[in-house]
C-alpha positions, -999 to 999 in steps of 0.1 A, spaced: 312 -516 690 303 -527 661 325 -555 649 343 -542 616 337 -566 586 366 -581 577 376 -589 542 376 -630 526 401 -631 503 396 -641 466 352 -629 476 360 -603 444 379 -628 429 349 -646 422 321 -635 411 346 -613 380 357 -654 380 322 -664 370 311 -627 351 343 -638 330 333 -678 315 295 -664 309 313 -642 287 323 -658 253 322 -697 244 342 -727 254 363 -747 221 339 -781 226 308 -755 217 323 -739 191 337 -769 177 298 -781 177 289 -755 165 314 -764 131 301 -795 128 271 -793 122 271 -759 102 300 -790 79 264 -812 80 238 -781 66 268 -772 42 272 -810 29 230 -817 28 224 -790 13 252 -778 -21 249 -813 -33 209 -803 -40 221 -764 -54 239 -778 -76 213 -803 -87 193 -781 -94 216 -763 -112 220 -781 -138 183 -790 -135 179 -750 -150 208 -756 -174 183 -791 -187 153 -767 -191 167 -740 -210 184 -764 -234 148 -783 -238 127 -748 -242 151 -739 -262 151 -774 -282 117 -767 -282 113 -734 -301 138 -751 -325 109 -770 -332 79 -749 -337 108 -729 -363 112 -760 -381 79 -767 -380 70 -734 -392 97 -735 -420 78 -775 -436 49 -755 -434 60 -726 -461 91 -756 -483 69 -789 -476 108 -799 -464 131 -802 -447 160 -805 -465 179 -769 -474 170 -760 -432 197 -746 -412 195 -723 -378 207 -693 -391 172 -698 -416 147 -707 -388 160 -682 -363 153 -656 -394 121 -672 -400 105 -674 -364 131 -645 -357 145 -661 -322 181 -667 -307 190 -702 -313 228 -695 -307 240 -709 -345 270 -688 -337 281 -714 -314 278 -682 -287 260 -706 -253 284 -714 -229 268 -740 -215 255 -753 -248 256 -759 -281 225 -766 -306 230 -780 -337 204 -804 -363 218 -838 -366 195 -851 -383 174 -837 -411 159 -858 -437 127 -842 -454 103 -852 -432 118 -863 -407 146 -842 -375 165 -844 -351 178 -812 -329 203 -818 -302 220 -798 -274 257 -805 -266 262 -802 -231 297 -784 -236 311 -777 -197 305 -785 -161 293 -816 -147 280 -832 -178 302 -822 -199 298 -841 -244 261 -852 -225 234 -848 -254 193 -846 -251 181 -849 -288 146 -837 -296 126 -855 -323 102 -841 -340 75 -862 -330 87 -845 -300 107 -871 -281 136 -861 -263 169 -892 -259 197 -886 -244 229 -887 -220 218 -864 -197 191 -858 -169 163 -855 -175 148 -869 -198 110 -857 -200 95 -826 -204 107 -800 -175 70 -800 -158 75 -832 -151 93 -822 -120 
């Protein structure tokens, strides 16, 4: 006569328990993943913010360069810079220098105007660098209190 197998208590539970454990993440694994994501975010977010600010400054510098070109056209036609305004510079070259202060980040002005010299200014209106300025002189020299101090091509 053949022996009848006797089931051992808990044998099915052991197999079920192993399957259940491999189906999810433990609390420690989730915490480690959150720490890694947090570390990556602390590196990436400041870098992203700097690149946004660099783009805003590059926009202002390029606008100042276009304004300088318009000022040179004005000088060629009038033999002096006196009387030059953003409005007549815009009309001369068909560009928008935001003479109506419609730009959300920058205010563009003619800061210093002499017969043979000028300085253009971009003043930051908001953000972390609010009230900072970029000056662009007629001799193509940038000065000011905001980053960058050099041509955007130098980055």
